[in-house]
N, C-alpha and C positions, 0 to 999 in steps of 0.2 A: 183161175179165176178165183176172184177171194168172195166168200160166203157168208163171212163176218157182218152182223146184224141184219142177214136175210132171212126172211121166212120162208122157209119151203114146206110145201105140200107133197108126202109121199102117200100114193094109191097103191092099195091092197098092204100095207104097213106090217098088218099081222101076220100074212104068209111068211113062208121062208124067204123070197128074193127080199120082201120090204125092210124086215126084219133084220137081216144080216147087211144089206146094204147100209142101213141106219147107224150100225154098230160099226162098221168100218169106217163110212164116212164122219163118224164123230171121232175117230180117233186123229184125223189130220185137218178136221174141220171144226170151226165154232161160230155156228150160228145162230140167229137171234133165237128163234123157235124151229120146229119140227112140228108140223102139224101130221097127225096120222091120221090117215081115210080106208074104213074099212066098215065091213059089215056085222064086225062081232065085238062088242060091247066088255065082253070080259077079256077078249084076248089084248084089247085097247087098254084097257085096266088094269094089265099084268105089265105091260110095257110102260104107260104112266108112271105108276108105282115103285119099279124097278131103279133103285138108288144108283146103278151104272149110268145109267141116262141124265144125270143129274138135274132133273126138273126141267130140261129145255124142250119136252114133249106134251104137246096138247092133244087131243083127240076130236074126232070128228065121223059121227055115226052116218055112214052113207053108200050107196051102190054104184057105181061107174059108171051103171046103164040108166040112171036118174041123172039127167042132164042139168036140172034147176036144182038138185041137193047139189053135185059137184061146183056148178057156178059159185054158190052160196059159200063152199069150203074154199073155193081160190080167193074170195075176197080178202084184200090184203096182203096174198102171197106173190113172192118174188120168183119164186122157181116151182115148178113139177114136175114130179120124179113118177 
C-alpha cells in the first residue's frame, strides 16, 4: 500500500508499541502526517520535537475510551492504527 500523502492516526503512540511502530514505519514509508493520540502530553511533546521524525508528527491528547474525542482525532485521517 502506498502511504504517501496519507494522514495516519496512531493510538497509544507514546507507549512501547506505538512509538516503535512509528519509528519502523517511517523507515520505509513517507506519509503526509502521523497524528499521535495518547493521554500523555509530555511524551507527545518529546516525540514531536525529536528531530528523527522530521516534523511529520502532530499530537492529539485523548483517551481511546472517549469516543467523542477519538472521533475528533480521526477527522481528516486516512488510516487508524
